[in-house]
C-alpha positions in Angstrom: 217.5 196.8 93.3 219.7 194.5 95.4 222.4 195.0 97.9 225.0 192.2 98.4 227.1 192.3 101.5 227.8 190.7 104.8 226.4 191.4 108.3 229.9 192.4 109.8 231.4 194.7 107.0 231.2 198.6 108.0 231.1 199.6 104.4 228.1 197.4 103.9 226.5 198.9 107.1 227.2 202.4 105.6 225.1 201.5 102.5 222.4 199.8 104.7 222.0 202.7 106.7 221.6 205.2 103.8 219.0 202.9 102.3 217.2 202.9 105.5 217.6 206.8 106.2 216.2 207.5 102.7 213.7 204.8 102.6 214.8 203.1 99.4 213.1 199.8 98.7 215.8 197.1 98.1 216.6 193.3 98.7 219.5 192.4 100.9 221.4 189.3 100.1 224.0 188.0 102.6 227.0 186.8 100.8 230.4 186.4 102.6 233.3 186.9 100.2 235.6 184.8 102.4 233.4 181.7 102.0 234.2 179.1 99.4 230.6 179.3 98.1 230.5 182.9 97.7 229.3 184.5 94.3 230.5 188.1 95.2 233.1 187.9 92.3 230.2 187.3 89.8 229.1 190.8 90.4 232.4 192.5 91.6 235.5 191.2 89.9 237.5 192.4 92.9 235.5 190.0 95.1 234.6 192.7 97.6 231.3 193.9 99.3 229.1 195.9 99.2 227.8 195.3 95.7 224.7 197.1 94.5 222.8 195.5 91.6 220.7 198.3 90.0 217.2 198.0 88.6 218.8 197.6 85.1 221.1 194.8 86.2 224.2 196.7 86.1 226.4 196.7 89.4 228.0 199.3 91.4 231.0 199.1 93.8 232.5 200.2 96.3 230.7 201.9 99.1 231.6 205.4 98.2 230.4 205.2 94.7 227.2 203.5 95.8 226.6 206.3 98.5 226.8 208.8 95.7 224.5 206.9 93.6 221.9 206.3 96.3 221.9 210.0 97.4 221.2 211.1 93.8 218.2 208.9 93.2 215.2 210.7 92.4 212.0 210.0 94.4 214.1 208.7 97.6 212.5 209.8 100.8 213.1 211.6 102.9 214.2 214.2 100.3 217.0 215.8 102.3 220.5 215.0 100.8 223.1 213.1 102.9 226.0 214.6 100.7 225.7 218.2 99.8 225.5 218.8 96.1 228.3 221.1 95.9 230.7 223.6 97.5 233.0 223.2 100.5 230.4 221.4 102.5 230.3 218.6 100.1 234.1 218.0 100.2 234.2 218.3 104.1 231.5 215.5 104.1 233.6 213.4 101.8 236.6 214.1 103.8 234.8 212.8 106.9 233.8 209.6 104.9 237.6 209.1 103.9 238.6 209.5 107.6 236.1 207.0 108.8 236.8 204.5 106.2 240.5 204.7 107.0 239.8 203.9 110.6 237.6 200.9 109.2 240.5 199.8 107.1 243.0 199.9 109.9 240.6 198.0 112.2 240.0 195.4 109.5 243.7 195.1 108.9 244.4 194.3 112.7 241.6 191.9 112.7 242.8 189.9 109.8 246.5 190.0 110.9 245.5 188.5 114.1 243.8 185.7 112.4 247.1 184.5 111.0 249.4 182.1 112.9 251.3 183.8 115.6 254.6 183.1 114.0 253.4 184.8 110.8 251.9 187.9 112.4 253.8 191.4 112.2 253.6 193.1 115.7 255.1 196.2 113.9 252.3 196.2 111.2 249.7 195.8 114.0 251.2 198.7 116.1 251.0 200.9 112.7 247.3 200.2 112.2 246.7 201.0 116.0 248.4 204.4 115.5 246.1 205.0 112.4 243.1 204.3 114.6 244.4 206.5 117.4 245.2 209.5 115.1 242.0 209.1 113.2 239.8 209.3 116.3 241.8 212.3 117.6 241.4 214.2 114.3 237.6 213.2 114.3 237.2 214.6 117.8 239.2 217.8 117.0 237.2 218.3 113.8 233.8 217.8 115.5 234.5 220.1 118.4 231.4 221.2 120.1 229.0 220.6 117.0 226.1 218.4 117.2 226.8 216.8 113.8 229.9 216.4 111.7 228.5 218.8 109.1 225.6 221.2 109.2 222.5 220.9 111.4 221.4 217.4 110.7 222.7 213.8 109.9 224.9 213.5 106.8 227.0 210.8 105.2 229.8 212.1 107.5 228.0 211.0 110.6 226.9 207.7 109.0 230.5 206.8 108.1 231.8 207.8 111.5 229.2 205.8 113.3 229.9 202.7 111.1 233.7 203.1 111.9 233.3 203.4 115.8 230.8 200.5 115.6 233.1 198.2 113.8 235.8 199.1 116.2 233.7 198.3 119.2 232.4 195.2 117.5 236.0 193.8 116.7 238.0 195.3 119.6 235.7 196.2 122.5 238.8 196.5 124.7 239.8 199.7 122.9 238.2 202.3 125.2 238.2 205.5 123.1 235.0 206.8 124.6 236.4 208.2 127.7 239.0 210.1 125.8 236.6 211.8 123.4 233.4 212.6 125.0 232.2 214.6 122.1 232.4 211.6 119.8 230.6 209.6 122.4 227.7 212.0 122.5 227.4 212.0 118.7 227.8 208.1 118.5 225.3 207.5 121.3 222.8 209.8 119.4 223.3 207.8 116.1 222.9 204.4 117.9 219.5 205.4 118.8 218.3 205.6 115.4 216.5 202.6 113.9 218.7 202.7 110.8 221.7 202.0 113.2 219.9 199.7 115.5 218.7 197.5 112.7 222.2 197.3 110.9 224.4 196.7 114.2 227.3 194.4 113.2 226.7 190.7 114.4 228.3 187.4 114.2 226.5 185.0 111.9 225.7 182.4 114.7 223.7 184.9 116.6 
């Protein structure tokens, strides 16, 4: 199978981490949807990444759909699931993913808004997105509490999604100092960032 995505997108990173954690063999093709020579729309009519091309040639998008598919794959190792199969634990993990993706959405929105000419930017819109980030991090810290992981006793999609969200926030806006305010989140993120799956997928500029 083949994953199509960019080196900066947190949703692509989420899938790359899942592939690494479950040791699923795949190709990774870098394709930036914003470039004029992009071919992403040939695989996803919405022109967005990530896109997964399965072994039968069919495609899957977006990251939440792809994550579900990969976690259900037979023969993937290690065998432990990143999304609980059923029950309240499953929906708690998916809720974490939605919260983390929302932080990513707000971060990306600010980044894109600030790329517009100064006269076309909306300060009110930027403030609104910052509030989403602030409230999202506060909710994550409250939900995590004193637990070692977001859900259960080992890494799940919840932790992966949250790690991708904070990693993207640090990549785009390192001046936002959330770590001092939320030491429990800092402890979890520091632990995640020591894993090879996180190290090898850290967002980076294309020139580096």
